[in-house]
C-alpha positions as CSV (number, residue, x, y, z in Angstrom):
1,M,98.4,56.1,-126.0
2,A,98.0,58.5,-129.3
3,L,97.5,57.4,-132.8
4,H,100.2,58.9,-134.7
5,F,98.0,60.4,-138.0
6,E,99.5,61.9,-141.3
7,L,97.1,63.5,-144.1
8,V,99.4,64.5,-146.4
9,T,98.1,66.1,-150.9
10,P,100.7,65.4,-153.6
11,E,101.7,69.0,-153.0
12,K,102.7,68.5,-148.9
13,L,102.5,67.5,-145.8
14,F,99.3,68.5,-144.6
15,R,99.0,67.5,-141.0
16,S,101.5,65.4,-138.5
17,E,100.1,64.8,-134.9
18,D,99.4,62.6,-132.3
19,V,95.4,62.4,-131.6
20,Y,93.1,60.3,-130.2
21,Q,90.5,58.8,-132.8
22,V,89.9,59.6,-136.7
23,V,87.1,58.5,-138.7
24,V,87.7,58.5,-142.5
25,P,85.3,58.1,-145.0
26,G,86.4,54.5,-146.7
27,T,85.1,54.1,-150.0
28,D,83.0,50.9,-148.1
29,G,81.8,53.1,-145.5
30,D,83.5,55.3,-142.9
31,F,85.7,53.7,-140.3
32,G,87.6,54.3,-137.3
33,V,91.1,54.1,-136.1
34,L,92.3,54.1,-132.7
35,E,95.8,53.3,-131.4
36,G,96.7,49.8,-132.3
37,H,94.6,49.4,-135.4
38,A,95.3,46.1,-137.8
39,P,97.4,47.2,-140.2
40,F,94.5,48.0,-143.4
41,M,94.2,49.8,-146.0
42,S,91.6,51.8,-147.8
43,T,90.5,54.2,-150.9
44,V,89.0,57.2,-149.4
45,R,85.5,58.7,-151.1
46,D,84.8,62.5,-151.3
47,G,83.9,63.5,-147.8
48,S,84.6,64.6,-144.7
49,I,88.4,63.2,-141.8
50,Q,87.5,63.6,-138.2
51,I,89.9,63.8,-136.1
52,Y,89.1,63.7,-132.0
53,A,91.8,65.1,-129.9
54,T,91.2,63.3,-127.1
55,A,88.4,60.6,-126.4
56,G,85.4,62.7,-126.2
57,S,86.2,65.7,-128.0
58,T,84.4,67.9,-130.3
59,P,86.2,66.6,-133.7
60,E,87.7,68.9,-136.0
61,I,86.0,68.0,-139.3
62,I,88.3,68.5,-142.6
63,P,86.7,67.8,-145.9
64,V,88.7,65.5,-148.3
65,E,88.4,64.6,-152.1
66,G,89.2,60.8,-153.1
67,G,92.6,59.4,-152.2
68,F,93.9,56.0,-150.5
69,A,94.3,55.3,-146.2
70,E,96.7,53.1,-144.8
71,V,97.1,52.5,-141.3
72,N,100.0,50.2,-140.2
73,E,102.5,50.0,-137.0
74,K,103.6,53.3,-137.3
75,G,99.8,54.6,-137.3
76,L,97.5,56.1,-140.4
77,T,98.3,58.1,-143.2
78,V,95.7,59.3,-145.3
79,L,97.0,60.7,-149.0
80,A,94.2,62.9,-150.3
81,E,93.8,64.2,-153.6
82,K,92.6,67.6,-152.2
83,V,92.1,68.6,-149.0
84,G,89.4,71.9,-148.4
């Protein structure tokens, strides 16, 4: 099973891939999303998204600034004001 993850900025689609898990810096604290997560919306604070390609793998770290995150039946979408 895989989680479909998209990272989008106002300018472009930065990333679109199937991954194991993503940890997002929410304004109320970091939250992890796996395949099958309940629908959820959150604002995103400045911090780093951690992308785990497989279970137990070392995460890829992507710095982001602000935005929103939405989990739905299609997966996780993060709309970040700025990436990197």
